[in-house]
Biopython code that builds the backbone (N, CA, C, O; Angstrom):
import numpy as np
from Bio.PDB.StructureBuilder import StructureBuilder

atoms = [
    (1, "MET", "N", (0.841, -1.171, 0.000)),
    (1, "MET", "CA", (0.000, 0.000, 0.000)),
    (1, "MET", "C", (0.889, 1.239, 0.000)),
    (1, "MET", "O", (1.900, 1.288, 0.702)),
    (2, "LYS", "N", (0.512, 2.223, -0.781)),
    (2, "LYS", "CA", (1.303, 3.440, -0.855)),
    (2, "LYS", "C", (1.152, 4.250, 0.424)),
    (2, "LYS", "O", (0.135, 4.180, 1.114)),
    (3, "THR", "N", (2.185, 5.014, 0.717)),
    (3, "THR", "CA", (2.130, 5.901, 1.873)),
    (3, "THR", "C", (1.762, 7.298, 1.399)),
    (3, "THR", "O", (1.706, 7.554, 0.196)),
    (4, "ILE", "N", (1.516, 8.183, 2.323)),
    (4, "ILE", "CA", (1.187, 9.562, 1.982)),
    (4, "ILE", "C", (2.321, 10.211, 1.196)),
    (4, "ILE", "O", (2.075, 11.064, 0.343)),
    (5, "TYR", "N", (3.543, 9.818, 1.470)),
    (5, "TYR", "CA", (4.679, 10.410, 0.768)),
    (5, "TYR", "C", (4.685, 10.014, -0.705)),
    (5, "TYR", "O", (5.112, 10.799, -1.552)),
    (6, "ASP", "N", (4.218, 8.805, -1.023)),
    (6, "ASP", "CA", (4.130, 8.402, -2.422)),
    (6, "ASP", "C", (3.141, 9.279, -3.173)),
    (6, "ASP", "O", (3.407, 9.707, -4.297)),
    (7, "TYR", "N", (1.994, 9.547, -2.544)),
    (7, "TYR", "CA", (0.991, 10.394, -3.186)),
    (7, "TYR", "C", (1.459, 11.843, -3.269)),
    (7, "TYR", "O", (1.185, 12.536, -4.249)),
    (8, "MET", "N", (2.158, 12.290, -2.245)),
    (8, "MET", "CA", (2.652, 13.646, -2.210)),
    (8, "MET", "C", (3.640, 13.884, -3.354)),
    (8, "MET", "O", (3.647, 14.952, -3.966)),
    (9, "LEU", "N", (4.458, 12.896, -3.632)),
    (9, "LEU", "CA", (5.488, 13.052, -4.653)),
    (9, "LEU", "C", (4.940, 12.906, -6.074)),
    (9, "LEU", "O", (5.639, 13.223, -7.036)),
    (10, "GLN", "N", (3.710, 12.437, -6.218)),
    (10, "GLN", "CA", (3.125, 12.294, -7.549)),
    (10, "GLN", "C", (2.865, 13.640, -8.208)),
    (10, "GLN", "O", (2.854, 13.734, -9.436)),
    (11, "GLY", "N", (2.656, 14.676, -7.417)),
    (11, "GLY", "CA", (2.459, 16.012, -7.961)),
    (11, "GLY", "C", (1.141, 16.157, -8.692)),
    (11, "GLY", "O", (1.107, 16.671, -9.811)),
    (12, "ALA", "N", (0.064, 15.718, -8.084)),
    (12, "ALA", "CA", (-1.246, 15.823, -8.717)),
    (12, "ALA", "C", (-1.629, 17.288, -8.896)),
    (12, "ALA", "O", (-1.177, 18.157, -8.150)),
    (13, "THR", "N", (-2.457, 17.545, -9.884)),
    (13, "THR", "CA", (-2.909, 18.904, -10.120)),
    (13, "THR", "C", (-4.073, 19.216, -9.196)),
    (13, "THR", "O", (-4.769, 18.314, -8.731)),
    (14, "TYR", "N", (-4.273, 20.465, -8.941)),
    (14, "TYR", "CA", (-5.342, 20.903, -8.047)),
    (14, "TYR", "C", (-5.976, 22.137, -8.662)),
    (14, "TYR", "O", (-5.284, 23.116, -8.939)),
    (15, "ASN", "N", (-7.267, 22.101, -8.877)),
    (15, "ASN", "CA", (-7.970, 23.233, -9.477)),
    (15, "ASN", "C", (-8.535, 24.123, -8.379)),
    (15, "ASN", "O", (-9.616, 23.858, -7.854)),
    (16, "GLY", "N", (-7.824, 25.149, -8.044)),
    (16, "GLY", "CA", (-8.258, 26.048, -6.985)),
    (16, "GLY", "C", (-7.216, 26.134, -5.899)),
    (16, "GLY", "O", (-6.329, 25.285, -5.810)),
    (17, "ALA", "N", (-7.318, 27.140, -5.085)),
    (17, "ALA", "CA", (-6.344, 27.331, -4.018)),
    (17, "ALA", "C", (-6.821, 26.660, -2.749)),
    (17, "ALA", "O", (-8.013, 26.668, -2.443)),
    (18, "ALA", "N", (-5.899, 26.085, -2.019)),
    (18, "ALA", "CA", (-6.219, 25.506, -0.720)),
    (18, "ALA", "C", (-6.258, 26.642, 0.289)),
    (18, "ALA", "O", (-5.358, 27.481, 0.321)),
    (19, "THR", "N", (-7.283, 26.671, 1.099)),
    (19, "THR", "CA", (-7.438, 27.750, 2.059)),
    (19, "THR", "C", (-7.183, 27.219, 3.463)),
    (19, "THR", "O", (-7.823, 26.263, 3.901)),
    (20, "ILE", "N", (-6.272, 27.827, 4.144)),
    (20, "ILE", "CA", (-5.998, 27.509, 5.546)),
    (20, "ILE", "C", (-6.222, 28.816, 6.293)),
    (20, "ILE", "O", (-5.412, 29.738, 6.202)),
    (21, "GLY", "N", (-7.317, 28.891, 7.026)),
    (21, "GLY", "CA", (-7.681, 30.159, 7.642)),
    (21, "GLY", "C", (-8.014, 31.154, 6.550)),
    (21, "GLY", "O", (-8.897, 30.902, 5.730)),
    (22, "SER", "N", (-7.333, 32.260, 6.529)),
    (22, "SER", "CA", (-7.575, 33.241, 5.480)),
    (22, "SER", "C", (-6.433, 33.284, 4.473)),
    (22, "SER", "O", (-6.502, 34.022, 3.490)),
    (23, "ALA", "N", (-5.386, 32.501, 4.706)),
    (23, "ALA", "CA", (-4.248, 32.475, 3.783)),
    (23, "ALA", "C", (-4.514, 31.492, 2.660)),
    (23, "ALA", "O", (-5.049, 30.408, 2.893)),
    (24, "LYS", "N", (-4.146, 31.863, 1.442)),
    (24, "LYS", "CA", (-4.336, 30.978, 0.291)),
    (24, "LYS", "C", (-2.974, 30.555, -0.246)),
    (24, "LYS", "O", (-2.038, 31.350, -0.327)),
    (25, "THR", "N", (-2.895, 29.284, -0.608)),
    (25, "THR", "CA", (-1.671, 28.734, -1.162)),
    (25, "THR", "C", (-1.872, 28.598, -2.667)),
    (25, "THR", "O", (-2.939, 28.149, -3.086)),
    (26, "PRO", "N", (-0.912, 28.960, -3.489)),
    (26, "PRO", "CA", (-1.077, 28.809, -4.931)),
    (26, "PRO", "C", (-1.371, 27.361, -5.303)),
    (26, "PRO", "O", (-0.876, 26.434, -4.663)),
    (27, "GLU", "N", (-2.185, 27.175, -6.348)),
    (27, "GLU", "CA", (-2.619, 25.827, -6.711)),
    (27, "GLU", "C", (-1.473, 24.927, -7.148)),
    (27, "GLU", "O", (-1.624, 23.705, -7.116)),
    (28, "THR", "N", (-0.357, 25.467, -7.546)),
    (28, "THR", "CA", (0.769, 24.638, -7.965)),
    (28, "THR", "C", (1.782, 24.443, -6.849)),
    (28, "THR", "O", (2.820, 23.816, -7.063)),
    (29, "GLY", "N", (1.503, 24.961, -5.674)),
    (29, "GLY", "CA", (2.445, 24.893, -4.565)),
    (29, "GLY", "C", (2.535, 23.507, -3.958)),
    (29, "GLY", "O", (1.629, 22.682, -4.081)),
    (30, "PHE", "N", (3.636, 23.288, -3.314)),
    (30, "PHE", "CA", (3.901, 22.009, -2.664)),
    (30, "PHE", "C", (2.831, 21.670, -1.633)),
    (30, "PHE", "O", (2.348, 20.538, -1.591)),
    (31, "LEU", "N", (2.458, 22.638, -0.804)),
    (31, "LEU", "CA", (1.466, 22.374, 0.242)),
    (31, "LEU", "C", (0.106, 22.025, -0.339)),
    (31, "LEU", "O", (-0.595, 21.174, 0.208)),
    (32, "SER", "N", (-0.279, 22.661, -1.430)),
    (32, "SER", "CA", (-1.554, 22.331, -2.072)),
    (32, "SER", "C", (-1.551, 20.902, -2.577)),
    (32, "SER", "O", (-2.513, 20.165, -2.361)),
    (33, "ARG", "N", (-0.486, 20.505, -3.245)),
    (33, "ARG", "CA", (-0.387, 19.132, -3.747)),
    (33, "ARG", "C", (-0.367, 18.139, -2.595)),
    (33, "ARG", "O", (-1.044, 17.112, -2.630)),
    (34, "PHE", "N", (0.421, 18.462, -1.572)),
    (34, "PHE", "CA", (0.510, 17.597, -0.413)),
    (34, "PHE", "C", (-0.859, 17.420, 0.232)),
    (34, "PHE", "O", (-1.265, 16.291, 0.509)),
    (35, "PHE", "N", (-1.576, 18.510, 0.473)),
    (35, "PHE", "CA", (-2.868, 18.464, 1.142)),
    (35, "PHE", "C", (-3.890, 17.697, 0.311)),
    (35, "PHE", "O", (-4.635, 16.878, 0.851)),
    (36, "LYS", "N", (-3.935, 17.951, -0.989)),
    (36, "LYS", "CA", (-4.879, 17.252, -1.859)),
    (36, "LYS", "C", (-4.586, 15.758, -1.891)),
    (36, "LYS", "O", (-5.505, 14.945, -1.797)),
    (37, "ASN", "N", (-3.329, 15.394, -2.022)),
    (37, "ASN", "CA", (-2.961, 13.980, -2.059)),
    (37, "ASN", "C", (-3.162, 13.311, -0.705)),
    (37, "ASN", "O", (-3.522, 12.135, -0.641)),
    (38, "TRP", "N", (-2.935, 14.047, 0.367)),
    (38, "TRP", "CA", (-3.194, 13.505, 1.703)),
    (38, "TRP", "C", (-4.678, 13.225, 1.893)),
    (38, "TRP", "O", (-5.051, 12.191, 2.449)),
    (39, "GLN", "N", (-5.534, 14.150, 1.429)),
    (39, "GLN", "CA", (-6.977, 13.948, 1.530)),
    (39, "GLN", "C", (-7.415, 12.715, 0.740)),
    (39, "GLN", "O", (-8.223, 11.924, 1.226)),
    (40, "ALA", "N", (-6.896, 12.551, -0.453)),
    (40, "ALA", "CA", (-7.256, 11.390, -1.281)),
    (40, "ALA", "C", (-6.789, 10.095, -0.620)),
    (40, "ALA", "O", (-7.517, 9.102, -0.615)),
    (41, "TRP", "N", (-5.590, 10.102, -0.069)),
    (41, "TRP", "CA", (-5.051, 8.918, 0.611)),
    (41, "TRP", "C", (-5.903, 8.564, 1.821)),
    (41, "TRP", "O", (-6.227, 7.396, 2.031)),
    (42, "ARG", "N", (-6.274, 9.579, 2.629)),
    (42, "ARG", "CA", (-7.105, 9.333, 3.810)),
    (42, "ARG", "C", (-8.485, 8.814, 3.410)),
    (42, "ARG", "O", (-9.030, 7.934, 4.076)),
    (43, "ALA", "N", (-9.050, 9.346, 2.337)),
    (43, "ALA", "CA", (-10.363, 8.888, 1.887)),
    (43, "ALA", "C", (-10.302, 7.413, 1.489)),
    (43, "ALA", "O", (-11.210, 6.645, 1.806)),
    (44, "ARG", "N", (-9.231, 7.018, 0.793)),
    (44, "ARG", "CA", (-9.080, 5.604, 0.426)),
    (44, "ARG", "C", (-8.905, 4.730, 1.658)),
    (44, "ARG", "O", (-9.490, 3.650, 1.738)),
    (45, "CYS", "N", (-8.109, 5.182, 2.615)),
    (45, "CYS", "CA", (-7.924, 4.413, 3.859)),
    (45, "CYS", "C", (-9.238, 4.273, 4.611)),
    (45, "CYS", "O", (-9.549, 3.195, 5.120)),
    (46, "ASP", "N", (-10.012, 5.348, 4.688)),
    (46, "ASP", "CA", (-11.303, 5.302, 5.370)),
    (46, "ASP", "C", (-12.270, 4.362, 4.668)),
    (46, "ASP", "O", (-13.006, 3.621, 5.319)),
    (47, "THR", "N", (-12.269, 4.392, 3.343)),
    (47, "THR", "CA", (-13.140, 3.496, 2.577)),
    (47, "THR", "C", (-12.785, 2.046, 2.838)),
    (47, "THR", "O", (-13.669, 1.220, 3.067)),
    (48, "ILE", "N", (-11.501, 1.729, 2.807)),
    (48, "ILE", "CA", (-11.050, 0.357, 3.063)),
    (48, "ILE", "C", (-11.439, -0.068, 4.477)),
    (48, "ILE", "O", (-11.901, -1.192, 4.676)),
    (49, "THR", "N", (-11.259, 0.808, 5.454)),
    (49, "THR", "CA", (-11.602, 0.495, 6.842)),
    (49, "THR", "C", (-13.095, 0.225, 6.984)),
    (49, "THR", "O", (-13.495, -0.759, 7.606)),
    (50, "GLN", "N", (-13.910, 1.091, 6.413)),
    (50, "GLN", "CA", (-15.360, 0.921, 6.535)),
    (50, "GLN", "C", (-15.841, -0.334, 5.828)),
    (50, "GLN", "O", (-16.686, -1.054, 6.360)),
    (51, "LEU", "N", (-15.320, -0.611, 4.638)),
    (51, "LEU", "CA", (-15.730, -1.819, 3.923)),
    (51, "LEU", "C", (-15.259, -3.080, 4.643)),
    (51, "LEU", "O", (-15.952, -4.098, 4.634)),
    (52, "SER", "N", (-14.098, -3.013, 5.257)),
    (52, "SER", "CA", (-13.567, -4.173, 5.978)),
    (52, "SER", "C", (-14.403, -4.522, 7.205)),
    (52, "SER", "O", (-14.404, -5.669, 7.652)),
    (53, "ARG", "N", (-15.100, -3.557, 7.738)),
    (53, "ARG", "CA", (-15.949, -3.795, 8.909)),
    (53, "ARG", "C", (-17.281, -4.457, 8.561)),
    (53, "ARG", "O", (-17.971, -4.964, 9.446)),
    (54, "LEU", "N", (-17.646, -4.455, 7.282)),
    (54, "LEU", "CA", (-18.908, -5.065, 6.876)),
    (54, "LEU", "C", (-18.808, -6.588, 6.923)),
    (54, "LEU", "O", (-17.727, -7.155, 6.766)),
    (55, "SER", "N", (-19.935, -7.232, 7.139)),
    (55, "SER", "CA", (-19.966, -8.694, 7.123)),
    (55, "SER", "C", (-19.902, -9.181, 5.680)),
    (55, "SER", "O", (-20.105, -8.404, 4.747)),
    (56, "ASP", "N", (-19.620, -10.458, 5.501)),
    (56, "ASP", "CA", (-19.577, -11.026, 4.153)),
    (56, "ASP", "C", (-20.930, -10.871, 3.460)),
    (56, "ASP", "O", (-20.993, -10.640, 2.253)),
    (57, "ARG", "N", (-21.981, -10.996, 4.210)),
    (57, "ARG", "CA", (-23.335, -10.849, 3.653)),
    (57, "ARG", "C", (-23.580, -9.420, 3.170)),
    (57, "ARG", "O", (-24.145, -9.207, 2.097)),
    (58, "GLU", "N", (-23.153, -8.452, 3.964)),
    (58, "GLU", "CA", (-23.322, -7.049, 3.567)),
    (58, "GLU", "C", (-22.481, -6.723, 2.335)),
    (58, "GLU", "O", (-22.925, -5.994, 1.448)),
    (59, "LEU", "N", (-21.274, -7.262, 2.284)),
    (59, "LEU", "CA", (-20.437, -7.058, 1.097)),
    (59, "LEU", "C", (-21.073, -7.678, -0.134)),
    (59, "LEU", "O", (-21.040, -7.097, -1.218)),
    (60, "GLU", "N", (-21.652, -8.856, 0.036)),
    (60, "GLU", "CA", (-22.324, -9.530, -1.079)),
    (60, "GLU", "C", (-23.497, -8.684, -1.586)),
    (60, "GLU", "O", (-23.750, -8.623, -2.789)),
    (61, "ASP", "N", (-24.205, -8.040, -0.670)),
    (61, "ASP", "CA", (-25.340, -7.185, -1.048)),
    (61, "ASP", "C", (-24.916, -6.021, -1.940)),
    (61, "ASP", "O", (-25.684, -5.593, -2.802)),
    (62, "ILE", "N", (-23.709, -5.508, -1.745)),
    (62, "ILE", "CA", (-23.241, -4.399, -2.582)),
    (62, "ILE", "C", (-22.333, -4.866, -3.713)),
    (62, "ILE", "O", (-21.760, -4.052, -4.438)),
    (63, "GLY", "N", (-22.209, -6.177, -3.857)),
    (63, "GLY", "CA", (-21.467, -6.725, -4.995)),
    (63, "GLY", "C", (-19.965, -6.752, -4.832)),
    (63, "GLY", "O", (-19.237, -6.663, -5.820)),
    (64, "LEU", "N", (-19.485, -6.874, -3.610)),
    (64, "LEU", "CA", (-18.048, -6.933, -3.353)),
    (64, "LEU", "C", (-17.700, -8.189, -2.568)),
    (64, "LEU", "O", (-18.543, -8.781, -1.894)),
    (65, "THR", "N", (-16.432, -8.580, -2.673)),
    (65, "THR", "CA", (-15.884, -9.619, -1.814)),
    (65, "THR", "C", (-14.723, -9.004, -1.045)),
    (65, "THR", "O", (-14.264, -7.911, -1.377)),
    (66, "ARG", "N", (-14.256, -9.690, -0.039)),
    (66, "ARG", "CA", (-13.138, -9.162, 0.755)),
    (66, "ARG", "C", (-11.887, -8.965, -0.111)),
    (66, "ARG", "O", (-11.132, -8.013, 0.089)),
    (67, "ASP", "N", (-11.677, -9.860, -1.062)),
    (67, "ASP", "CA", (-10.501, -9.751, -1.933)),
    (67, "ASP", "C", (-10.560, -8.513, -2.822)),
    (67, "ASP", "O", (-9.522, -7.954, -3.176)),
    (68, "GLU", "N", (-11.753, -8.088, -3.180)),
    (68, "GLU", "CA", (-11.904, -6.943, -4.079)),
    (68, "GLU", "C", (-11.708, -5.596, -3.394)),
    (68, "GLU", "O", (-11.450, -4.596, -4.063)),
    (69, "ILE", "N", (-11.824, -5.557, -2.082)),
    (69, "ILE", "CA", (-11.710, -4.264, -1.377)),
    (69, "ILE", "C", (-10.353, -3.636, -1.632)),
    (69, "ILE", "O", (-10.284, -2.495, -2.088)),
    (70, "GLU", "N", (-9.281, -4.345, -1.351)),
    (70, "GLU", "CA", (-7.945, -3.789, -1.550)),
    (70, "GLU", "C", (-7.646, -3.571, -3.039)),
    (70, "GLU", "O", (-6.988, -2.601, -3.411)),
    (71, "ALA", "N", (-8.135, -4.483, -3.878)),
    (71, "ALA", "CA", (-7.891, -4.355, -5.315)),
    (71, "ALA", "C", (-8.539, -3.092, -5.884)),
    (71, "ALA", "O", (-7.955, -2.416, -6.731)),
    (72, "ARG", "N", (-9.736, -2.780, -5.418)),
    (72, "ARG", "CA", (-10.442, -1.601, -5.944)),
    (72, "ARG", "C", (-10.044, -0.299, -5.289)),
    (72, "ARG", "O", (-9.963, 0.730, -5.960)),
    (73, "TYR", "N", (-9.796, -0.322, -3.999)),
    (73, "TYR", "CA", (-9.595, 0.918, -3.261)),
    (73, "TYR", "C", (-8.202, 1.066, -2.669)),
    (73, "TYR", "O", (-7.937, 2.031, -1.951)),
    (74, "GLY", "N", (-7.313, 0.133, -2.956)),
    (74, "GLY", "CA", (-5.950, 0.186, -2.419)),
    (74, "GLY", "C", (-5.083, 1.173, -3.165)),
    (74, "GLY", "O", (-5.499, 2.310, -3.389)),
    (75, "ASP", "N", (-3.907, 0.775, -3.548)),
    (75, "ASP", "CA", (-2.949, 1.642, -4.227)),
    (75, "ASP", "C", (-3.532, 2.222, -5.500)),
    (75, "ASP", "O", (-4.081, 1.513, -6.344)),
    (76, "ARG", "N", (-3.395, 3.517, -5.608)),
    (76, "ARG", "CA", (-3.850, 4.228, -6.819)),
    (76, "ARG", "C", (-2.783, 5.185, -7.230)),
    (76, "ARG", "O", (-2.940, 5.895, -8.223)),
]
sb = StructureBuilder()
sb.init_structure("model")
sb.init_model(0)
sb.init_chain("A")
sb.init_seg("    ")
for serial, (resi, resn, name, xyz) in enumerate(atoms, 1):
    if name == "N":
        sb.init_residue(resn, " ", resi, " ")
    sb.init_atom(name, np.array(xyz, "f"), 0.0, 1.0, " ", f" {name:<3s}", serial, name[0])
structure = sb.get_structure()
């Protein structure tokens, strides 16, 4: 599984400025890329955690198996 540093180094684009309080960071800045990639990484981790807590029956109801969770929502 990739770490936050892997996503941070990918240099994803961000449409808009990240706002921290009233200060704005340019959309091409390191902190903007870091924050956007950190958010995406956390969202994937949260999704994997929540899906892993479901029973096999609940996963079957939504069309997933335990093996598919990491394959679909893991490293991107």
